[in-house]
Every structure is written in structure tokens, then in C-alpha cells.
N, CA, C, O and the ligand as a Tripos MOL2 file, in Angstrom:
@<TRIPOS>MOLECULE
protein
  297   295    75     0     0
PROTEIN
NO_CHARGES

@<TRIPOS>ATOM
      1 N         165.0010   73.4900   62.3580 N.3       1 MET1
      2 CA        165.4040   73.1300   60.9410 C.3       1 MET1
      3 C         166.4970   73.7990   60.5840 C.2       1 MET1
      4 O         167.3130   73.2360   59.8540 O.2       1 MET1
      5 N         166.7090   75.0780   61.0180 N.am      2 SER2
      6 CA        167.9420   75.7570   60.5190 C.3       2 SER2
      7 C         168.7320   75.9960   61.8410 C.2       2 SER2
      8 O         169.4900   76.9620   61.9280 O.2       2 SER2
      9 N         168.5650   75.1580   62.8260 N.am      3 LEU3
     10 CA        169.2650   75.2350   63.9470 C.3       3 LEU3
     11 C         170.8410   74.9090   63.8750 C.2       3 LEU3
     12 O         171.6940   75.4990   64.5380 O.2       3 LEU3
     13 N         171.0470   74.0220   63.0930 N.am      4 LEU4
     14 CA        172.3940   73.5490   62.8190 C.3       4 LEU4
     15 C         173.1070   74.5410   61.8930 C.2       4 LEU4
     16 O         174.3100   74.7770   61.9990 O.2       4 LEU4
     17 N         172.3450   75.0840   61.0230 N.am      5 GLU5
     18 CA        172.9220   75.9600   60.1330 C.3       5 GLU5
     19 C         173.4070   77.3340   60.8070 C.2       5 GLU5
     20 O         174.4360   77.9400   60.5060 O.2       5 GLU5
     21 N         172.4550   77.7120   61.7880 N.am      6 GLU6
     22 CA        172.7990   78.9340   62.5000 C.3       6 GLU6
     23 C         174.1470   78.8630   63.4430 C.2       6 GLU6
     24 O         175.0150   79.7260   63.5690 O.2       6 GLU6
     25 N         174.0530   77.5250   64.0880 N.am      7 SER7
     26 CA        175.2440   77.3420   64.9490 C.3       7 SER7
     27 C         176.6910   77.3690   64.1820 C.2       7 SER7
     28 O         177.7390   77.8560   64.6070 O.2       7 SER7
     29 N         176.4520   76.7020   62.9180 N.am      8 SER8
     30 CA        177.6870   76.5780   62.0270 C.3       8 SER8
     31 C         178.1720   78.1700   61.8160 C.2       8 SER8
     32 O         179.3420   78.5520   61.8180 O.2       8 SER8
     33 N         177.1100   78.9090   61.6530 N.am      9 CYS9
     34 CA        177.3600   80.3010   61.1690 C.3       9 CYS9
     35 C         178.1810   81.1120   62.2570 C.2       9 CYS9
     36 O         179.1030   81.8800   61.9810 O.2       9 CYS9
     37 N         177.6710   80.8040   63.6530 N.am     10 GLN10
     38 CA        178.2560   81.4090   64.6790 C.3      10 GLN10
     39 C         179.7740   81.0100   64.9390 C.2      10 GLN10
     40 O         180.6360   81.7360   65.4330 O.2      10 GLN10
     41 N         179.9050   79.7740   64.5260 N.am     11 ASN11
     42 CA        181.3210   79.3080   64.7800 C.3      11 ASN11
     43 C         182.1800   80.0110   63.7180 C.2      11 ASN11
     44 O         183.3010   80.4630   63.9480 O.2      11 ASN11
     45 N         181.5770   80.0580   62.5850 N.am     12 HIS12
     46 CA        182.4060   80.8110   61.7080 C.3      12 HIS12
     47 C         182.8100   82.1620   62.0080 C.2      12 HIS12
     48 O         183.9380   82.6060   61.7910 O.2      12 HIS12
     49 N         181.6790   82.9130   62.6050 N.am     13 ASN13
     50 CA        181.8670   84.2510   62.8900 C.3      13 ASN13
     51 C         183.0220   84.5400   63.9880 C.2      13 ASN13
     52 O         183.7990   85.4940   63.9490 O.2      13 ASN13
     53 N         182.9840   83.5720   64.9320 N.am     14 ALA14
     54 CA        184.0560   83.3850   66.0000 C.3      14 ALA14
     55 C         185.3990   83.2660   65.4150 C.2      14 ALA14
     56 O         186.3310   83.9740   65.7960 O.2      14 ALA14
     57 N         185.5030   82.4110   64.5300 N.am     15 TRP15
     58 CA        186.8280   82.1820   63.7230 C.3      15 TRP15
     59 C         187.2040   83.4120   63.2140 C.2      15 TRP15
     60 O         188.2840   83.9120   63.5290 O.2      15 TRP15
     61 N         186.2770   84.0600   62.3150 N.am     16 ALA16
     62 CA        186.5620   85.1060   61.5650 C.3      16 ALA16
     63 C         187.0850   86.2620   62.5380 C.2      16 ALA16
     64 O         188.0610   86.9290   62.1920 O.2      16 ALA16
     65 N         186.4970   86.4800   63.6460 N.am     17 ALA17
     66 CA        186.7620   87.4620   64.6380 C.3      17 ALA17
     67 C         188.1620   87.1250   65.1630 C.2      17 ALA17
     68 O         188.8650   88.0840   65.4860 O.2      17 ALA17
     69 N         188.6660   85.8680   65.2920 N.am     18 SER18
     70 CA        189.9200   85.6620   65.9830 C.3      18 SER18
     71 C         191.0550   85.9960   64.8240 C.2      18 SER18
     72 O         192.1760   86.4530   65.0450 O.2      18 SER18
     73 N         190.5580   85.6990   63.6860 N.am     19 VAL19
     74 CA        191.5940   85.9610   62.4810 C.3      19 VAL19
     75 C         191.8540   87.5690   62.3570 C.2      19 VAL19
     76 O         192.9560   88.1010   62.2250 O.2      19 VAL19
     77 N         190.7080   88.1560   62.4220 N.am     20 SER20
     78 CA        190.6880   89.5070   62.3170 C.3      20 SER20
     79 C         191.4450   90.1440   63.3650 C.2      20 SER20
     80 O         192.1040   91.1380   63.0600 O.2      20 SER20
     81 N         191.4540   89.7130   64.5850 N.am     21 ALA21
     82 CA        191.9980   90.3010   65.7500 C.3      21 ALA21
     83 C         193.6920   90.0810   65.4850 C.2      21 ALA21
     84 O         194.4740   91.0120   65.6740 O.2      21 ALA21
     85 N         194.1110   88.8260   65.0580 N.am     22 SER22
     86 CA        195.3600   88.6460   64.7840 C.3      22 SER22
     87 C         195.9590   89.5290   63.8830 C.2      22 SER22
     88 O         197.1370   89.8600   64.0190 O.2      22 SER22
     89 N         195.1610   89.9930   62.8560 N.am     23 PHE23
     90 CA        195.6820   90.9210   61.8600 C.3      23 PHE23
     91 C         195.7940   92.3510   62.4440 C.2      23 PHE23
     92 O         196.3650   93.2670   61.8510 O.2      23 PHE23
     93 N         195.2040   92.4670   63.6520 N.am     24 GLU24
     94 CA        195.4000   93.9570   64.2050 C.3      24 GLU24
     95 C         196.8750   94.2150   64.6970 C.2      24 GLU24
     96 O         197.3390   95.3470   64.8340 O.2      24 GLU24
     97 N         197.5040   93.1480   64.9260 N.am     25 ALA25
     98 CA        199.0370   93.4490   65.6110 C.3      25 ALA25
     99 C         199.6420   94.2920   64.3890 C.2      25 ALA25
    100 O         199.4270   94.0900   63.1930 O.2      25 ALA25
    101 N         200.3950   95.2170   64.9250 N.am     26 ILE26
    102 CA        201.0950   96.0680   63.9890 C.3      26 ILE26
    103 C         202.3230   95.4550   63.6550 C.2      26 ILE26
    104 O         203.0720   95.0270   64.5330 O.2      26 ILE26
    105 N         202.6260   95.3690   62.2540 N.am     27 LEU27
    106 CA        203.8400   94.9550   61.8170 C.3      27 LEU27
    107 C         204.8060   96.1470   61.4000 C.2      27 LEU27
    108 O         204.4240   96.9860   60.5850 O.2      27 LEU27
    109 N         205.9500   96.1960   61.9260 N.am     28 CYS28
    110 CA        206.6890   97.4000   61.7000 C.3      28 CYS28
    111 C         207.3940   97.2540   60.3150 C.2      28 CYS28
    112 O         207.6050   96.1640   59.7830 O.2      28 CYS28
    113 N         207.7090   98.3700   59.8270 N.am     29 ASP29
    114 CA        208.3890   98.4150   58.3250 C.3      29 ASP29
    115 C         209.9120   98.0820   58.7160 C.2      29 ASP29
    116 O         210.3530   98.1810   59.8620 O.2      29 ASP29
    117 N         210.5770   97.7130   57.7040 N.am     30 ILE30
    118 CA        212.0910   97.4660   57.6660 C.3      30 ILE30
    119 C         212.7080   98.7630   58.0890 C.2      30 ILE30
    120 O         212.4230   99.8260   57.5370 O.2      30 ILE30
    121 N         213.5870   98.6550   59.1090 N.am     31 GLY31
    122 CA        214.1470   99.9990   59.6710 C.3      31 GLY31
    123 C         213.4410  100.4900   60.9000 C.2      31 GLY31
    124 O         213.7770  101.5280   61.4700 O.2      31 GLY31
    125 N         212.4390   99.7090   61.3040 N.am     32 GLU32
    126 CA        211.6550  100.2730   62.4850 C.3      32 GLU32
    127 C         211.8630   99.1090   63.6500 C.2      32 GLU32
    128 O         211.9810   97.9100   63.3980 O.2      32 GLU32
    129 N         211.8830   99.6420   64.8510 N.am     33 PHE33
    130 CA        211.9900   98.7830   65.9830 C.3      33 PHE33
    131 C         210.6290   98.5000   66.5150 C.2      33 PHE33
    132 O         209.8840   99.4680   66.6700 O.2      33 PHE33
    133 N         210.2150   97.3450   66.8060 N.am     34 HIS34
    134 CA        208.9190   96.8390   67.2920 C.3      34 HIS34
    135 C         208.9930   97.0020   68.8760 C.2      34 HIS34
    136 O         209.6740   96.2000   69.5140 O.2      34 HIS34
    137 N         208.3670   97.9330   69.4610 N.am     35 CYS35
    138 CA        208.5140   97.9870   71.0130 C.3      35 CYS35
    139 C         207.8840   96.7500   71.5830 C.2      35 CYS35
    140 O         207.0120   96.1510   70.9540 O.2      35 CYS35
    141 N         208.2830   96.3750   72.7000 N.am     36 HIS36
    142 CA        208.0030   95.2310   73.4120 C.3      36 HIS36
    143 C         206.3560   95.1730   73.9510 C.2      36 HIS36
    144 O         205.7690   94.2170   74.4590 O.2      36 HIS36
    145 N         205.8980   96.3980   73.6820 N.am     37 ASP37
    146 CA        204.3670   96.2780   74.0600 C.3      37 ASP37
    147 C         203.5150   95.7190   72.8110 C.2      37 ASP37
    148 O         202.3170   95.4480   72.8950 O.2      37 ASP37
    149 N         204.2330   95.5930   71.7280 N.am     38 GLN38
    150 CA        203.6280   94.8420   70.6160 C.3      38 GLN38
    151 C         202.6570   95.9830   69.8920 C.2      38 GLN38
    152 O         202.0010   95.6540   68.9040 O.2      38 GLN38
    153 N         202.6010   97.1090   70.3310 N.am     39 LYS39
    154 CA        201.8450   98.1860   69.6040 C.3      39 LYS39
    155 C         202.4700   99.1870   68.9250 C.2      39 LYS39
    156 O         201.8410   99.8540   68.1030 O.2      39 LYS39
    157 N         203.7820   99.4140   69.1860 N.am     40 THR40
    158 CA        204.4120  100.6700   68.8020 C.3      40 THR40
    159 C         205.5790  100.3960   67.9570 C.2      40 THR40
    160 O         206.3530   99.5220   68.3490 O.2      40 THR40
    161 N         205.8330  101.0280   66.8220 N.am     41 CYS41
    162 CA        206.9000  100.9600   66.1020 C.3      41 CYS41
    163 C         207.8070  102.3840   65.9970 C.2      41 CYS41
    164 O         207.2540  103.4120   65.6050 O.2      41 CYS41
    165 N         208.9170  102.3780   66.2880 N.am     42 ILE42
    166 CA        209.7670  103.5700   66.1670 C.3      42 ILE42
    167 C         210.9430  103.2060   65.3610 C.2      42 ILE42
    168 O         211.3930  102.0680   65.2360 O.2      42 ILE42
    169 N         211.4740  104.4720   64.7320 N.am     43 PRO43
    170 CA        212.6250  104.2420   63.8580 C.3      43 PRO43
    171 C         213.7710  103.6930   64.4900 C.2      43 PRO43
    172 O         213.9030  104.0780   65.6520 O.2      43 PRO43
    173 N         214.6790  102.8740   64.0600 N.am     44 GLU44
    174 CA        215.8140  102.3550   64.6610 C.3      44 GLU44
    175 C         216.7040  103.2710   65.1280 C.2      44 GLU44
    176 O         217.4350  103.0170   66.0850 O.2      44 GLU44
    177 N         216.7200  104.4600   64.4660 N.am     45 ALA45
    178 CA        217.5810  105.4100   65.0040 C.3      45 ALA45
    179 C         217.0640  106.0740   66.3610 C.2      45 ALA45
    180 O         217.7300  106.9530   66.9070 O.2      45 ALA45
    181 N         216.0570  105.6990   66.7970 N.am     46 TRP46
    182 CA        215.6220  106.2230   68.1330 C.3      46 TRP46
    183 C         216.1910  105.1660   69.1230 C.2      46 TRP46
    184 O         216.2230  105.4810   70.3130 O.2      46 TRP46
    185 N         216.5930  104.0780   68.7840 N.am     47 LEU47
    186 CA        217.1410  103.0450   69.7800 C.3      47 LEU47
    187 C         218.2950  103.5770   70.6340 C.2      47 LEU47
    188 O         219.2180  104.1580   70.0640 O.2      47 LEU47
    189 N         218.3040  103.4220   71.9260 N.am     48 CYS48
    190 CA        219.4710  103.6020   72.7040 C.3      48 CYS48
    191 C         220.0610  105.0740   72.4810 C.2      48 CYS48
    192 O         221.2660  105.3240   72.4650 O.2      48 CYS48
    193 N         218.9370  106.1060   72.2940 N.am     49 ASP49
    194 CA        219.5270  107.3570   72.2420 C.3      49 ASP49
    195 C         219.3000  108.0640   73.4540 C.2      49 ASP49
    196 O         219.3920  109.2920   73.4490 O.2      49 ASP49
    197 N         218.9930  107.3980   74.5680 N.am     50 GLY50
    198 CA        218.9070  107.9940   75.9230 C.3      50 GLY50
    199 C         217.4830  108.3810   76.2520 C.2      50 GLY50
    200 O         217.2150  108.7080   77.4080 O.2      50 GLY50
    201 N         216.6230  108.3670   75.3860 N.am     51 GLU51
    202 CA        215.2750  108.9240   75.5570 C.3      51 GLU51
    203 C         214.2510  107.7330   75.2500 C.2      51 GLU51
    204 O         214.2470  107.1770   74.1510 O.2      51 GLU51
    205 N         213.4750  107.4130   76.1800 N.am     52 PRO52
    206 CA        212.5710  106.2870   76.0640 C.3      52 PRO52
    207 C         211.4000  106.8610   74.9490 C.2      52 PRO52
    208 O         210.7760  107.9120   75.0980 O.2      52 PRO52
    209 N         211.2830  106.0920   74.0120 N.am     53 ASP53
    210 CA        210.2880  106.3620   72.8770 C.3      53 ASP53
    211 C         209.0930  105.2340   73.0040 C.2      53 ASP53
    212 O         207.9240  105.5510   72.7830 O.2      53 ASP53
    213 N         209.4340  104.0200   73.3410 N.am     54 CYS54
    214 CA        208.4010  103.1040   73.4740 C.3      54 CYS54
    215 C         207.6130  103.4020   74.8220 C.2      54 CYS54
    216 O         208.2210  103.9380   75.7480 O.2      54 CYS54
    217 N         206.2870  103.0700   74.9460 N.am     55 PRO55
    218 CA        205.6340  103.2780   76.0620 C.3      55 PRO55
    219 C         206.1740  102.2740   77.2920 C.2      55 PRO55
    220 O         205.9300  102.5190   78.4740 O.2      55 PRO55
    221 N         206.7910  101.3400   76.9340 N.am     56 ASP56
    222 CA        207.3930  100.5670   77.9730 C.3      56 ASP56
    223 C         208.9660  100.6640   78.0140 C.2      56 ASP56
    224 O         209.6650   99.7890   78.5250 O.2      56 ASP56
    225 N         209.4470  101.7810   77.4430 N.am     57 ASP57
    226 CA        210.9810  101.8880   77.3980 C.3      57 ASP57
    227 C         211.6730  100.8960   76.7610 C.2      57 ASP57
    228 O         212.9020  100.9160   76.8270 O.2      57 ASP57
    229 N         211.0600   99.9540   76.1020 N.am     58 SER58
    230 CA        211.8150   98.8340   75.6330 C.3      58 SER58
    231 C         212.8310   99.2080   74.5400 C.2      58 SER58
    232 O         213.5650   98.3150   74.1150 O.2      58 SER58
    233 N         212.9290  100.3970   74.0740 N.am     59 ASP59
    234 CA        214.0440  100.8650   73.1200 C.3      59 ASP59
    235 C         215.0370  101.2220   73.8320 C.2      59 ASP59
    236 O         216.0450  101.4760   73.1730 O.2      59 ASP59
    237 N         215.1410  101.3570   75.1440 N.am     60 GLU60
    238 CA        216.3950  101.7290   75.9960 C.3      60 GLU60
    239 C         216.8650  100.6280   76.9160 C.2      60 GLU60
    240 O         217.7390  100.8230   77.7600 O.2      60 GLU60
    241 N         216.3680   99.6640   76.7650 N.am     61 THR61
    242 CA        216.9110   98.3470   77.5910 C.3      61 THR61
    243 C         218.2880   97.9600   77.4250 C.2      61 THR61
    244 O         218.7690   98.1290   76.3050 O.2      61 THR61
    245 N         219.0180   97.4670   78.3390 N.am     62 ASP62
    246 CA        220.1910   96.9770   78.1120 C.3      62 ASP62
    247 C         220.1430   95.7780   76.9940 C.2      62 ASP62
    248 O         221.0200   95.6910   76.1350 O.2      62 ASP62
    249 N         219.1310   94.9320   77.0700 N.am     63 GLN63
    250 CA        218.9470   93.9350   76.1140 C.3      63 GLN63
    251 C         218.7570   94.4410   74.6430 C.2      63 GLN63
    252 O         219.1610   93.7160   73.7340 O.2      63 GLN63
    253 N         218.2470   95.4770   74.3930 N.am     64 THR64
    254 CA        217.9690   96.1350   73.0620 C.3      64 THR64
    255 C         219.3730   96.8030   72.6290 C.2      64 THR64
    256 O         219.8210   96.7230   71.4850 O.2      64 THR64
    257 N         219.9520   97.4150   73.6030 N.am     65 CYS65
    258 CA        221.1040   98.3200   73.2640 C.3      65 CYS65
    259 C         222.4430   97.3470   72.9630 C.2      65 CYS65
    260 O         223.3680   97.6870   72.2260 O.2      65 CYS65
    261 N         222.3620   96.0800   73.6770 N.am     66 LYS66
    262 CA        223.6230   95.2570   73.7020 C.3      66 LYS66
    263 C         223.8100   94.4820   72.4970 C.2      66 LYS66
    264 O         224.8920   94.3430   71.9250 O.2      66 LYS66
    265 N         222.5640   93.9190   72.0910 N.am     67 SER67
    266 CA        222.4630   92.9790   71.0220 C.3      67 SER67
    267 C         222.2490   93.7390   69.6550 C.2      67 SER67
    268 O         221.5710   94.7650   69.6170 O.2      67 SER67
    269 N         222.7990   93.2460   68.6230 N.am     68 PRO68
    270 CA        222.5690   93.8160   67.3440 C.3      68 PRO68
    271 C         221.1600   93.6960   66.9790 C.2      68 PRO68
    272 O         220.4920   92.7170   67.3100 O.2      68 PRO68
    273 N         220.6450   94.7810   66.2300 N.am     69 ILE69
    274 CA        219.1570   94.7450   65.8600 C.3      69 ILE69
    275 C         218.8770   93.6670   64.9590 C.2      69 ILE69
    276 O         219.5310   93.6790   63.9160 O.2      69 ILE69
    277 N         217.9080   92.5730   65.1530 N.am     70 PRO70
    278 CA        217.8390   91.8080   64.1230 C.3      70 PRO70
    279 C         217.1110   92.3480   62.9810 C.2      70 PRO70
    280 O         216.1590   93.1280   63.0050 O.2      70 PRO70
    281 N         217.7360   91.7840   61.9070 N.am     71 SER71
    282 CA        217.1140   92.3360   60.5300 C.3      71 SER71
    283 C         216.6630   91.2860   59.6430 C.2      71 SER71
    284 O         217.2570   90.2090   59.6650 O.2      71 SER71
    285 N         215.7110   91.4650   58.8850 N.am     72 ILE72
    286 CA        215.2240   90.4490   57.9660 C.3      72 ILE72
    287 C         216.1080   90.3880   56.6870 C.2      72 ILE72
    288 O         216.2100   91.3750   55.9600 O.2      72 ILE72
    289 N         216.6940   89.3140   56.4430 N.am     73 PRO73
    290 CA        217.5500   89.0160   55.2820 C.3      73 PRO73
    291 C         216.7060   89.3570   54.0850 C.2      73 PRO73
    292 O         215.5580   88.9200   54.1680 O.2      73 PRO73
    293 N         216.9610   89.9600   53.1060 N.am     74 LEU74
    294 CA        216.3870   90.3360   51.8370 C.3      74 LEU74
    295 C         216.4760   89.2210   50.8450 C.2      74 LEU74
    296 O         216.0330   89.3710   49.7060 O.2      74 LEU74
    297 CA        214.9240  106.0390   72.3620 Ca       75 CA75
@<TRIPOS>BOND
     1     1     2 1
     2     2     3 1
     3     3     4 2
     4     3     5 am
     5     5     6 1
     6     6     7 1
     7     7     8 2
     8     7     9 am
     9     9    10 1
    10    10    11 1
    11    11    12 2
    12    11    13 am
    13    13    14 1
    14    14    15 1
    15    15    16 2
    16    15    17 am
    17    17    18 1
    18    18    19 1
    19    19    20 2
    20    19    21 am
    21    21    22 1
    22    22    23 1
    23    23    24 2
    24    23    25 am
    25    25    26 1
    26    26    27 1
    27    27    28 2
    28    27    29 am
    29    29    30 1
    30    30    31 1
    31    31    32 2
    32    31    33 am
    33    33    34 1
    34    34    35 1
    35    35    36 2
    36    35    37 am
    37    37    38 1
    38    38    39 1
    39    39    40 2
    40    39    41 am
    41    41    42 1
    42    42    43 1
    43    43    44 2
    44    43    45 am
    45    45    46 1
    46    46    47 1
    47    47    48 2
    48    47    49 am
    49    49    50 1
    50    50    51 1
    51    51    52 2
    52    51    53 am
    53    53    54 1
    54    54    55 1
    55    55    56 2
    56    55    57 am
    57    57    58 1
    58    58    59 1
    59    59    60 2
    60    59    61 am
    61    61    62 1
    62    62    63 1
    63    63    64 2
    64    63    65 am
    65    65    66 1
    66    66    67 1
    67    67    68 2
    68    67    69 am
    69    69    70 1
    70    70    71 1
    71    71    72 2
    72    71    73 am
    73    73    74 1
    74    74    75 1
    75    75    76 2
    76    75    77 am
    77    77    78 1
    78    78    79 1
    79    79    80 2
    80    79    81 am
    81    81    82 1
    82    82    83 1
    83    83    84 2
    84    83    85 am
    85    85    86 1
    86    86    87 1
    87    87    88 2
    88    87    89 am
    89    89    90 1
    90    90    91 1
    91    91    92 2
    92    91    93 am
    93    93    94 1
    94    94    95 1
    95    95    96 2
    96    95    97 am
    97    97    98 1
    98    98    99 1
    99    99   100 2
   100    99   101 am
   101   101   102 1
   102   102   103 1
   103   103   104 2
   104   103   105 am
   105   105   106 1
   106   106   107 1
   107   107   108 2
   108   107   109 am
   109   109   110 1
   110   110   111 1
   111   111   112 2
   112   111   113 am
   113   113   114 1
   114   114   115 1
   115   115   116 2
   116   115   117 am
   117   117   118 1
   118   118   119 1
   119   119   120 2
   120   119   121 am
   121   121   122 1
   122   122   123 1
   123   123   124 2
   124   123   125 am
   125   125   126 1
   126   126   127 1
   127   127   128 2
   128   127   129 am
   129   129   130 1
   130   130   131 1
   131   131   132 2
   132   131   133 am
   133   133   134 1
   134   134   135 1
   135   135   136 2
   136   135   137 am
   137   137   138 1
   138   138   139 1
   139   139   140 2
   140   139   141 am
   141   141   142 1
   142   142   143 1
   143   143   144 2
   144   143   145 am
   145   145   146 1
   146   146   147 1
   147   147   148 2
   148   147   149 am
   149   149   150 1
   150   150   151 1
   151   151   152 2
   152   151   153 am
   153   153   154 1
   154   154   155 1
   155   155   156 2
   156   155   157 am
   157   157   158 1
   158   158   159 1
   159   159   160 2
   160   159   161 am
   161   161   162 1
   162   162   163 1
   163   163   164 2
   164   163   165 am
   165   165   166 1
   166   166   167 1
   167   167   168 2
   168   167   169 am
   169   169   170 1
   170   170   171 1
   171   171   172 2
   172   171   173 am
   173   173   174 1
   174   174   175 1
   175   175   176 2
   176   175   177 am
   177   177   178 1
   178   178   179 1
   179   179   180 2
   180   179   181 am
   181   181   182 1
   182   182   183 1
   183   183   184 2
   184   183   185 am
   185   185   186 1
   186   186   187 1
   187   187   188 2
   188   187   189 am
   189   189   190 1
   190   190   191 1
   191   191   192 2
   192   191   193 am
   193   193   194 1
   194   194   195 1
   195   195   196 2
   196   195   197 am
   197   197   198 1
   198   198   199 1
   199   199   200 2
   200   199   201 am
   201   201   202 1
   202   202   203 1
   203   203   204 2
   204   203   205 am
   205   205   206 1
   206   206   207 1
   207   207   208 2
   208   207   209 am
   209   209   210 1
   210   210   211 1
   211   211   212 2
   212   211   213 am
   213   213   214 1
   214   214   215 1
   215   215   216 2
   216   215   217 am
   217   217   218 1
   218   218   219 1
   219   219   220 2
   220   219   221 am
   221   221   222 1
   222   222   223 1
   223   223   224 2
   224   223   225 am
   225   225   226 1
   226   226   227 1
   227   227   228 2
   228   227   229 am
   229   229   230 1
   230   230   231 1
   231   231   232 2
   232   231   233 am
   233   233   234 1
   234   234   235 1
   235   235   236 2
   236   235   237 am
   237   237   238 1
   238   238   239 1
   239   239   240 2
   240   239   241 am
   241   241   242 1
   242   242   243 1
   243   243   244 2
   244   243   245 am
   245   245   246 1
   246   246   247 1
   247   247   248 2
   248   247   249 am
   249   249   250 1
   250   250   251 1
   251   251   252 2
   252   251   253 am
   253   253   254 1
   254   254   255 1
   255   255   256 2
   256   255   257 am
   257   257   258 1
   258   258   259 1
   259   259   260 2
   260   259   261 am
   261   261   262 1
   262   262   263 1
   263   263   264 2
   264   263   265 am
   265   265   266 1
   266   266   267 1
   267   267   268 2
   268   267   269 am
   269   269   270 1
   270   270   271 1
   271   271   272 2
   272   271   273 am
   273   273   274 1
   274   274   275 1
   275   275   276 2
   276   275   277 am
   277   277   278 1
   278   278   279 1
   279   279   280 2
   280   279   281 am
   281   281   282 1
   282   282   283 1
   283   283   284 2
   284   283   285 am
   285   285   286 1
   286   286   287 1
   287   287   288 2
   288   287   289 am
   289   289   290 1
   290   290   291 1
   291   291   292 2
   292   291   293 am
   293   293   294 1
   294   294   295 1
   295   295   296 2
@<TRIPOS>SUBSTRUCTURE
     1 MET1         2 RESIDUE 1 A MET
     2 SER2         6 RESIDUE 1 A SER
     3 LEU3        10 RESIDUE 1 A LEU
     4 LEU4        14 RESIDUE 1 A LEU
     5 GLU5        18 RESIDUE 1 A GLU
     6 GLU6        22 RESIDUE 1 A GLU
     7 SER7        26 RESIDUE 1 A SER
     8 SER8        30 RESIDUE 1 A SER
     9 CYS9        34 RESIDUE 1 A CYS
    10 GLN10       38 RESIDUE 1 A GLN
    11 ASN11       42 RESIDUE 1 A ASN
    12 HIS12       46 RESIDUE 1 A HIS
    13 ASN13       50 RESIDUE 1 A ASN
    14 ALA14       54 RESIDUE 1 A ALA
    15 TRP15       58 RESIDUE 1 A TRP
    16 ALA16       62 RESIDUE 1 A ALA
    17 ALA17       66 RESIDUE 1 A ALA
    18 SER18       70 RESIDUE 1 A SER
    19 VAL19       74 RESIDUE 1 A VAL
    20 SER20       78 RESIDUE 1 A SER
    21 ALA21       82 RESIDUE 1 A ALA
    22 SER22       86 RESIDUE 1 A SER
    23 PHE23       90 RESIDUE 1 A PHE
    24 GLU24       94 RESIDUE 1 A GLU
    25 ALA25       98 RESIDUE 1 A ALA
    26 ILE26      102 RESIDUE 1 A ILE
    27 LEU27      106 RESIDUE 1 A LEU
    28 CYS28      110 RESIDUE 1 A CYS
    29 ASP29      114 RESIDUE 1 A ASP
    30 ILE30      118 RESIDUE 1 A ILE
    31 GLY31      122 RESIDUE 1 A GLY
    32 GLU32      126 RESIDUE 1 A GLU
    33 PHE33      130 RESIDUE 1 A PHE
    34 HIS34      134 RESIDUE 1 A HIS
    35 CYS35      138 RESIDUE 1 A CYS
    36 HIS36      142 RESIDUE 1 A HIS
    37 ASP37      146 RESIDUE 1 A ASP
    38 GLN38      150 RESIDUE 1 A GLN
    39 LYS39      154 RESIDUE 1 A LYS
    40 THR40      158 RESIDUE 1 A THR
    41 CYS41      162 RESIDUE 1 A CYS
    42 ILE42      166 RESIDUE 1 A ILE
    43 PRO43      170 RESIDUE 1 A PRO
    44 GLU44      174 RESIDUE 1 A GLU
    45 ALA45      178 RESIDUE 1 A ALA
    46 TRP46      182 RESIDUE 1 A TRP
    47 LEU47      186 RESIDUE 1 A LEU
    48 CYS48      190 RESIDUE 1 A CYS
    49 ASP49      194 RESIDUE 1 A ASP
    50 GLY50      198 RESIDUE 1 A GLY
    51 GLU51      202 RESIDUE 1 A GLU
    52 PRO52      206 RESIDUE 1 A PRO
    53 ASP53      210 RESIDUE 1 A ASP
    54 CYS54      214 RESIDUE 1 A CYS
    55 PRO55      218 RESIDUE 1 A PRO
    56 ASP56      222 RESIDUE 1 A ASP
    57 ASP57      226 RESIDUE 1 A ASP
    58 SER58      230 RESIDUE 1 A SER
    59 ASP59      234 RESIDUE 1 A ASP
    60 GLU60      238 RESIDUE 1 A GLU
    61 THR61      242 RESIDUE 1 A THR
    62 ASP62      246 RESIDUE 1 A ASP
    63 GLN63      250 RESIDUE 1 A GLN
    64 THR64      254 RESIDUE 1 A THR
    65 CYS65      258 RESIDUE 1 A CYS
    66 LYS66      262 RESIDUE 1 A LYS
    67 SER67      266 RESIDUE 1 A SER
    68 PRO68      270 RESIDUE 1 A PRO
    69 ILE69      274 RESIDUE 1 A ILE
    70 PRO70      278 RESIDUE 1 A PRO
    71 SER71      282 RESIDUE 1 A SER
    72 ILE72      286 RESIDUE 1 A ILE
    73 PRO73      290 RESIDUE 1 A PRO
    74 LEU74      294 RESIDUE 1 A LEU
    75 CA75       297 GROUP 0 **** ****
């Protein structure tokens, strides 16, 4: 009798879990660089300063240092 209801509820929970997971991604503030590991934010001032600040060193790569930092138009 309640089988269908329960199944529907489980589907909803799975959907909610996936939405919740997507919101766990860290969004960096303006003026911060998002490391390529998708987990770490560092101040843009730390880019290309010769010291790796991202766990994956993505703040010191040629790609990061040669191209202008993409900024969000206000
Ligand atoms: Ca650095």
C-alpha cells in the first residue's frame, strides 16, 4: 500500500543528496584564486609568488601565471 510512496521518497532523498553535494563545492570570493583541486581558495596576491600555496601547485603553473586572471564583471 505504501510501497510506491516509500519508493518515491527514496528517490527524493537521492536527489536531495546530489543537490547538497553540489553545494559543497567551495566558491571563492572575488579577489581569490580557485585552486585546480576545486577545494582551495587563495588570495590572488599569492599567485605566481614562487611558493606553491595550492595543494596541487596550480597557483604557480605557467598557465596561471601567463594568462590574466579571469575576473567577474561587476
Ligand atoms: Ca603561490
